[in-house]
Structure formats: C-alpha cells, structure tokens
Legacy VTK file of the C-alpha trace (Angstrom):
# vtk DataFile Version 3.0
C-alpha trace
ASCII
DATASET POLYDATA
POINTS 221 float
17.017 7.215 -10.928
13.376 6.295 -12.216
10.364 8.421 -12.618
7.054 7.381 -14.251
4.423 10.197 -14.809
0.877 9.185 -15.464
1.987 6.193 -17.599
-0.537 3.791 -19.222
0.006 0.933 -21.446
-2.571 -0.556 -23.775
-2.215 -3.609 -26.096
-4.325 -4.379 -29.147
-7.154 -6.827 -28.477
-6.980 -6.514 -24.762
-10.184 -4.889 -23.182
-8.241 -3.420 -20.104
-5.049 -1.615 -19.737
-1.797 -3.390 -18.734
-0.911 -0.214 -16.788
-3.295 2.666 -15.961
-2.168 6.139 -14.901
0.928 4.966 -13.029
3.056 7.614 -11.400
6.205 6.507 -9.454
9.569 7.972 -8.353
12.512 5.731 -7.255
15.429 7.613 -6.032
19.029 6.334 -6.595
19.993 3.500 -4.228
16.412 2.220 -3.318
15.443 -1.444 -2.981
11.955 -1.956 -4.296
9.781 -5.019 -4.337
7.046 -4.813 -7.016
4.256 -7.206 -5.961
0.887 -8.266 -7.385
-0.852 -11.400 -8.855
-0.088 -12.692 -12.400
-1.295 -10.296 -14.974
-1.131 -7.315 -12.672
1.346 -5.506 -14.914
4.654 -6.108 -13.154
6.491 -7.260 -16.300
5.049 -4.642 -18.360
6.398 -1.915 -15.912
9.823 -3.531 -15.919
9.856 -3.648 -19.732
9.122 0.009 -19.949
12.181 0.678 -17.728
14.585 -0.870 -20.153
12.868 0.303 -23.227
11.446 -3.038 -24.410
8.122 -1.401 -24.435
7.045 2.196 -24.999
4.181 3.782 -23.048
0.836 4.456 -24.732
0.570 7.586 -22.436
2.715 9.312 -20.016
6.377 9.730 -19.506
9.059 7.148 -18.442
12.488 8.553 -17.294
15.560 6.443 -16.217
18.711 8.380 -15.238
17.258 11.467 -16.509
16.507 10.270 -20.067
13.005 10.321 -21.418
12.658 6.837 -22.766
9.861 7.799 -25.148
12.249 10.071 -26.977
15.067 7.768 -27.390
16.188 6.911 -30.903
16.996 3.298 -31.937
20.580 4.161 -31.745
20.336 5.441 -28.093
18.457 2.387 -26.679
21.621 0.208 -26.506
23.354 3.002 -24.623
20.492 3.078 -22.100
20.715 -0.737 -21.715
24.281 -0.388 -20.654
23.110 1.233 -17.501
20.317 -1.271 -16.750
20.883 -5.050 -15.758
17.894 -7.276 -16.280
17.357 -10.727 -14.707
14.622 -12.726 -16.391
12.587 -15.542 -14.861
13.292 -17.790 -17.885
17.117 -17.002 -17.878
17.323 -16.002 -21.612
20.757 -17.522 -21.973
22.365 -18.623 -25.234
22.289 -22.363 -24.229
25.041 -23.627 -26.680
27.500 -20.956 -25.761
29.723 -21.252 -22.695
28.925 -19.544 -19.384
31.854 -17.276 -19.954
30.556 -16.149 -23.327
27.080 -15.615 -22.066
28.307 -13.253 -19.300
30.929 -11.538 -21.563
28.270 -10.743 -24.182
27.220 -7.782 -22.109
30.636 -6.199 -22.254
31.313 -7.213 -25.911
28.108 -5.407 -26.917
29.408 -2.323 -25.203
32.728 -2.509 -27.048
34.882 -3.929 -24.435
37.562 -6.524 -25.442
40.845 -7.955 -24.283
42.219 -8.541 -20.724
39.890 -6.070 -19.037
36.833 -8.039 -20.401
38.231 -11.397 -19.144
39.163 -9.979 -15.861
35.811 -8.497 -15.107
33.947 -11.662 -16.284
36.205 -13.764 -13.991
35.408 -11.416 -11.042
31.690 -11.751 -11.510
31.794 -15.466 -12.029
33.764 -15.797 -8.801
31.097 -13.731 -7.071
28.265 -16.123 -8.278
30.535 -19.191 -7.601
30.624 -20.362 -11.129
34.240 -19.931 -12.108
34.661 -23.669 -12.297
31.831 -23.754 -14.981
33.159 -20.901 -17.098
33.692 -23.055 -20.213
30.651 -25.308 -19.805
27.715 -24.828 -22.177
25.095 -22.794 -20.261
22.244 -25.063 -21.344
23.840 -28.092 -19.574
23.538 -26.459 -16.057
20.895 -26.835 -13.512
18.159 -24.196 -13.233
19.722 -22.586 -10.245
23.138 -22.450 -11.954
21.538 -20.853 -15.104
19.931 -18.237 -12.995
23.191 -17.441 -11.350
24.594 -17.070 -14.901
21.795 -14.638 -15.643
22.584 -12.657 -12.510
26.211 -12.569 -13.479
25.294 -11.247 -16.937
23.109 -8.556 -15.375
25.898 -7.464 -13.018
29.080 -7.650 -15.107
28.609 -4.085 -16.566
28.111 -2.638 -12.969
24.726 -1.123 -13.987
23.319 1.518 -11.635
19.790 0.054 -12.070
19.094 -3.727 -11.668
15.683 -5.080 -12.609
14.704 -8.633 -11.654
11.424 -10.173 -13.093
10.338 -13.116 -10.759
13.996 -14.053 -10.487
13.210 -17.018 -8.240
9.929 -18.213 -9.903
11.454 -21.368 -11.405
13.855 -22.244 -8.599
13.895 -24.519 -5.613
13.993 -22.588 -2.176
17.824 -22.936 -1.716
18.621 -21.836 -5.237
16.083 -19.055 -4.774
17.851 -17.750 -1.568
21.207 -17.826 -3.291
20.066 -15.810 -6.213
18.402 -13.231 -3.931
21.622 -13.033 -1.807
23.339 -11.944 -4.964
20.660 -9.381 -5.846
20.877 -7.971 -2.209
24.664 -7.793 -2.603
24.347 -5.660 -5.782
22.107 -3.258 -3.863
24.720 -3.137 -1.089
27.216 -2.126 -3.675
25.127 0.804 -4.735
22.650 -0.339 -7.422
19.043 0.738 -7.342
17.095 -2.548 -7.507
13.507 -3.359 -8.446
12.413 -7.024 -7.955
9.023 -8.145 -9.248
7.802 -11.057 -7.240
4.721 -12.768 -5.919
6.562 -14.680 -3.252
5.887 -13.134 0.128
9.000 -14.930 1.656
11.281 -12.674 -0.242
9.819 -9.548 1.173
11.546 -10.006 4.399
15.089 -10.295 2.936
15.828 -6.407 2.804
15.175 -4.465 5.930
13.499 -1.256 5.031
12.782 -2.157 1.372
10.053 -0.359 -0.360
7.020 -2.446 -1.339
4.723 -1.363 -4.185
1.649 -3.408 -5.209
0.121 -3.574 -8.621
-3.476 -4.671 -9.031
-5.089 -4.715 -12.489
-2.534 -2.245 -13.760
-2.990 0.290 -10.944
-0.225 1.036 -8.448
-0.643 1.004 -4.731
2.154 1.732 -2.234
2.176 -0.479 0.791
5.273 0.450 2.623
LINES 1 222
221 0 1 2 3 4 5 6 7 8 9 10 11 12 13 14 15 16 17 18 19 20 21 22 23 24 25 26 27 28 29 30 31 32 33 34 35 36 37 38 39 40 41 42 43 44 45 46 47 48 49 50 51 52 53 54 55 56 57 58 59 60 61 62 63 64 65 66 67 68 69 70 71 72 73 74 75 76 77 78 79 80 81 82 83 84 85 86 87 88 89 90 91 92 93 94 95 96 97 98 99 100 101 102 103 104 105 106 107 108 109 110 111 112 113 114 115 116 117 118 119 120 121 122 123 124 125 126 127 128 129 130 131 132 133 134 135 136 137 138 139 140 141 142 143 144 145 146 147 148 149 150 151 152 153 154 155 156 157 158 159 160 161 162 163 164 165 166 167 168 169 170 171 172 173 174 175 176 177 178 179 180 181 182 183 184 185 186 187 188 189 190 191 192 193 194 195 196 197 198 199 200 201 202 203 204 205 206 207 208 209 210 211 212 213 214 215 216 217 218 219 220
C-alpha cells in the first residue's frame, strides 16, 4: 500500500532536514502508530503520502503510484483513495455537517440519491445524523472532529491518515474518535495515526509502532 525509499525532505531556511533518508513499507491492512516529539517530521511524512508535499530526494509510492511523477490532474484521483483527519479539523465552518461530509463525494463527481445515502450512513456511524443540517462551526470540538472523521471515511478510502487526531480533544472525545479510526481499520483500511499520546498506543493489539526523531525513522515494534 505504501512504500518510501530513501526519502528526504528539506525546506528553505531550515538548517536540518524535516525527513532524512527514510525508507518504509506498509502492507495493505496494517495499523501503524507514528510517534515522536513535535518537530520530528510526523506531519511532513503524512503530507508526502497524500501529495501535499513532494520529496526532495527519494521515492514515495501509494497504491503502486509514484507520487513524484503524478501530474496536477492525477493528484485528485490519488486523494480519492486517501482519507485524511487533521488535528485542526479543516471544516468549512459556515456549511452544514452534511455538506462538509458530502464535499468529498461531490469532488469525486458523485451526485443524487447515492450521495445522500452514503453521507447518511457515515453520519449515523459517527452519531451525528441529528446534526446533519447544523453549521459545522457551531459544534463542539469533539463533534467537529467526528465530522472530520466522517469526511475522511465517506469515500471508503483504502488508506486513512490521521495527524494528531485527538490532540485538541478531551479524553472522552479522544477515545470516541479513536474508536471510529479503529473501526475503519477493522473494515479493511490501512491506517497511519501520528500521535505523541502514549495512551493511544494500547488501543490496537499488534499495531506497528514507528518512531521519528529529528527526521530519522526508528521502528520500535
């Protein structure tokens, strides 16, 4: 599903690499925790996986596609296969919960009853059907993150990336969000969760744990 080969990422004005000579293979169906302190390179690695960044050196492949060779027209096609949950939600606050979740399908060209049915299914899954027509920006932090999870899952992506998905949440809301992420994995998705919260590491038995430190990768389990 995911393969990085000797990947490095440099940013102008930064004296050190965000990622340095990282090689990694994630087979389909794995659940992976990506750990490390702030600034270790976790977000950069995830951004490479949905083509928000390009590597300075090395090769990034997702689902067999070399992301460094994708044209601008091919990037949206890749992103239909990758669901992303951000720490800061990235919702359109004035739009309804329904429209925020439906956006993923509309961008993919889906319309009509099939779209409405699928959005309804995923809102039921995250227990937000009663908030479908409420403006997303009026919800609590935990509810907004559940909307973000629904948006990431609505297209049934084979790869789900979560960047500190519980970082801004209270413990109860954090566990609810992680329950949804674990359910997506149980349904067949390959999942990568970037986190610095050690409590989350016990939620998935047999999960793989990969540690980043100053841009370098170290496998821990």
